[in-house]
C-alpha positions in Angstrom: -142.9 35.0 132.9 -144.7 37.0 135.6 -148.0 35.1 135.2 -149.4 33.9 138.6 -150.2 30.3 138.9 -153.9 29.5 139.4 -156.2 26.6 139.0 -160.0 26.9 138.6 -162.7 24.4 139.2 -166.5 24.6 138.6 -168.6 22.6 140.9 -172.3 22.2 139.9 -175.2 20.3 141.3 -178.4 20.6 143.2 -178.5 22.8 146.3 -177.5 20.8 149.4 -175.4 18.3 147.3 -172.2 19.1 149.3 -170.3 21.4 147.0 -169.4 23.9 149.7 -168.7 21.1 152.2 -166.3 19.5 149.8 -164.5 22.8 149.3 -164.3 23.3 153.1 -162.8 19.9 153.5 -160.2 20.5 150.8 -159.3 23.8 152.4 -158.8 22.1 155.8 -156.9 19.2 154.3 -154.4 21.5 152.5 -154.4 24.1 155.2 -155.6 26.9 153.0 -157.6 30.0 153.9 -161.1 29.9 152.5 -162.7 33.1 151.0 -166.3 32.7 150.1 -168.0 35.4 148.1 -171.7 35.6 147.1 -171.8 38.4 144.5 -175.5 38.0 144.0 -176.2 39.0 147.7 -175.4 42.7 147.2 -176.6 44.6 144.2 -173.8 47.2 144.7 -171.2 44.4 144.2 -169.5 45.3 140.8 -166.4 44.4 138.8 -164.1 46.7 140.8 -165.2 45.4 144.2 -164.8 41.8 142.9 -161.3 42.6 141.8 -160.5 44.3 145.1 -161.8 41.3 147.1 -159.7 38.9 145.1 -156.6 41.0 145.5 -157.2 41.3 149.2 -157.4 37.6 149.7 -154.5 36.1 151.7 -151.8 34.3 149.6 -152.5 30.7 148.7 -156.2 31.0 149.5 -159.0 29.1 148.0 -161.5 31.7 146.6 -165.1 30.5 146.2 -167.7 32.4 144.2 -171.1 31.1 145.2 -174.1 31.1 142.8 -172.1 32.2 139.7 -174.7 30.8 137.4 -177.3 33.2 139.0 -175.2 36.2 137.9 -176.2 35.7 134.3 -179.6 34.1 134.7 -182.1 36.1 132.6 -184.9 35.9 135.2 -182.8 37.1 138.0 -181.3 39.9 136.0 -184.8 41.2 135.3 -185.5 41.3 139.0 -182.2 42.8 140.2 -179.7 45.2 138.9 -176.4 43.4 139.2 -173.2 45.3 138.2 -170.9 42.4 137.5 -170.1 41.7 133.9 -168.9 38.4 132.3 -165.6 40.0 131.4 -165.2 41.3 134.9 -165.7 37.8 136.3 -163.1 36.4 134.0 
């Protein structure tokens, strides 16, 4: 039907709990490339650059978006001007 297969997971927990380490271990176990993005680190990062980064990822890669919860945190949005929208993230 032309719809690409994908599976999404949301890991949450305290900083230092091992979320990223678990993802790195899974990528190594299944021999996948690991692409880690931190969209909160660059205020110029927007919906288009997110889409471009995902499309540029090698096939069968694990794509990780770090600190996704911070994108829509009211306190952080007041301090920074992020250009990523919720619909752009989906």
